[in-house]
C-alpha positions in Angstrom: 51.1 138.6 79.3 48.3 138.5 81.9 48.8 136.7 85.2 46.2 135.5 87.6 46.6 136.8 91.1 47.9 134.1 93.5 45.0 132.6 95.5 45.6 131.8 99.2 46.6 128.2 98.3 49.3 129.6 96.1 50.9 131.7 98.9 53.2 128.9 100.0 54.2 128.2 96.4 54.9 131.9 95.8 57.0 132.0 98.9 58.9 128.9 97.8 59.6 130.5 94.4 60.9 133.7 96.1 63.1 131.6 98.4 64.5 129.5 95.5 65.2 132.6 93.4 66.7 134.8 96.1 68.0 133.0 99.2 71.7 132.8 99.5 73.9 131.4 102.3 77.4 132.4 103.3 78.6 135.5 105.2 77.0 138.8 104.2 77.3 142.3 105.7 73.9 143.9 105.6 73.2 147.6 105.0 72.4 147.9 108.7 76.0 146.7 109.5 74.9 143.4 110.8 76.5 140.2 109.5 74.2 137.4 108.4 74.6 133.8 107.3 71.7 134.2 104.9 70.9 136.9 102.4 67.8 137.5 100.3 69.1 138.9 97.0 66.1 140.8 95.9 67.5 141.5 92.5 67.1 137.9 91.7 63.3 138.0 92.2 63.0 141.5 90.7 64.8 140.5 87.5 62.5 137.5 86.8 59.5 139.0 84.9 57.1 136.2 85.7 58.0 136.2 89.4 57.9 140.0 89.6 54.4 140.1 88.0 53.2 137.5 90.5 54.7 139.4 93.4 52.9 142.6 92.1 49.6 140.6 92.0 50.1 139.5 95.6 51.3 142.9 96.8 48.2 144.6 95.3 46.1 143.3 98.2 48.4 145.1 100.7 48.1 148.6 99.1 46.0 150.8 101.4 42.7 151.8 99.8 43.4 155.5 100.5 46.8 155.5 98.7 47.1 158.1 95.9 50.4 156.8 94.6 53.2 154.3 95.1 56.6 155.4 96.2 59.4 152.9 95.2 62.6 153.4 97.1 65.9 153.4 95.2 66.9 150.9 94.0 65.1 147.7 94.9 61.7 149.3 95.4 61.6 150.8 91.9 60.9 147.7 89.9 58.4 146.5 92.5 56.6 149.9 92.4 56.6 149.9 88.6 55.1 146.4 88.4 52.6 147.2 91.2 51.6 150.5 89.5 50.9 148.5 86.3 48.8 146.0 88.3 46.8 148.6 90.4 46.6 151.6 88.1 48.1 153.8 90.8 50.8 156.2 89.6 54.4 155.6 90.8 57.0 157.8 92.2 60.7 156.8 92.3 62.4 157.9 95.5 66.2 158.6 95.6 68.2 158.1 98.7 69.0 161.8 98.5 67.9 164.6 96.1 70.2 164.9 93.1 72.2 168.2 93.1 71.5 168.9 89.4 68.6 169.0 86.9 65.3 169.1 88.8 67.0 168.4 92.1 64.0 166.3 93.1 64.1 163.6 95.8 61.1 161.8 94.1 60.8 161.5 90.3 57.7 160.8 88.3 55.5 163.7 89.5 54.7 165.8 92.5 54.4 164.2 96.0 53.2 167.1 98.1 49.8 166.4 99.5 49.7 162.8 98.2 49.1 159.7 100.4 52.0 157.5 99.4 52.3 153.8 100.0 56.1 153.3 100.2 57.4 150.2 98.4 60.6 148.4 99.3 62.0 144.9 98.6 63.6 143.6 101.8 63.4 145.2 105.2 66.0 144.4 107.9 66.4 147.3 110.4 64.3 149.8 108.5 66.9 152.5 108.6 66.9 153.6 105.0 63.1 153.3 104.8 62.7 155.5 107.9 65.0 158.1 106.5 63.3 158.1 103.1 59.8 158.4 104.7 61.0 161.3 106.8 62.4 163.0 103.6 59.0 162.4 101.9 57.1 163.8 104.8 59.4 166.9 104.9 58.3 167.5 101.3 54.6 167.4 102.2 53.7 163.8 101.4 51.5 161.7 103.8 53.2 158.4 104.5 51.7 155.8 106.9 52.2 152.4 105.1 55.3 150.6 103.9 54.9 147.5 101.7 57.7 145.0 101.2 58.2 141.5 99.8 60.4 140.2 102.7 60.5 141.3 106.3 63.8 139.8 107.7 62.3 140.0 111.2 65.3 141.9 112.4 63.6 144.8 114.1 62.5 146.8 111.1 58.8 146.4 111.9 59.3 147.9 115.4 61.5 150.7 114.1 59.0 151.7 111.5 56.2 151.6 114.0 58.2 154.1 116.1 57.9 156.5 113.2 54.1 155.9 112.7 54.7 153.6 109.8 52.7 150.4 109.4 54.7 147.6 107.8 52.7 145.4 105.4 55.1 142.5 104.5 54.1 140.0 101.9 56.4 137.4 103.6 58.6 137.1 106.7 61.9 135.4 106.4 60.5 132.6 108.6 57.6 132.1 106.1 60.1 131.8 103.2 62.2 129.3 105.1 59.1 127.2 106.0 57.9 127.3 102.4 61.2 126.1 101.1 61.2 123.1 103.4 57.5 122.3 102.7 
């Protein structure tokens, strides 16, 4: 089923849909160790095929022109990278948190990464810790990584942390934008 790319007027509507699908309130321990009263359950927007396709359409504009491939980070970045790959025609790689100790023993599945300019794809960024570690691992294996795409920047220091590693964050939405869209 084909989907039209969201036009700028649809940006707030898309943000409201993401918020409605994924925003939870309560007490949540984040991967960073921080405790938050709100949580963006990315699996809720990644499991909705229509919303996932619309997010891929919107994310396509954020992919650097020089990218050779998309690198979806385990686990949440994988469905996004797959949908974005189908939308852009760029091949995808699927990046594990650590190389498996059996079989091919690869960190990244789907093809070689050495010498490729990868656009890393993640769902939600808080502190950026795992993204930084994964990008360092990709660089150690010969990939060129400068851009990180995500659906939600929680505005919790991830952008600055990534910048310290020479990584430019290209977020589709900030947490503030999602909240504003939900109350619009």
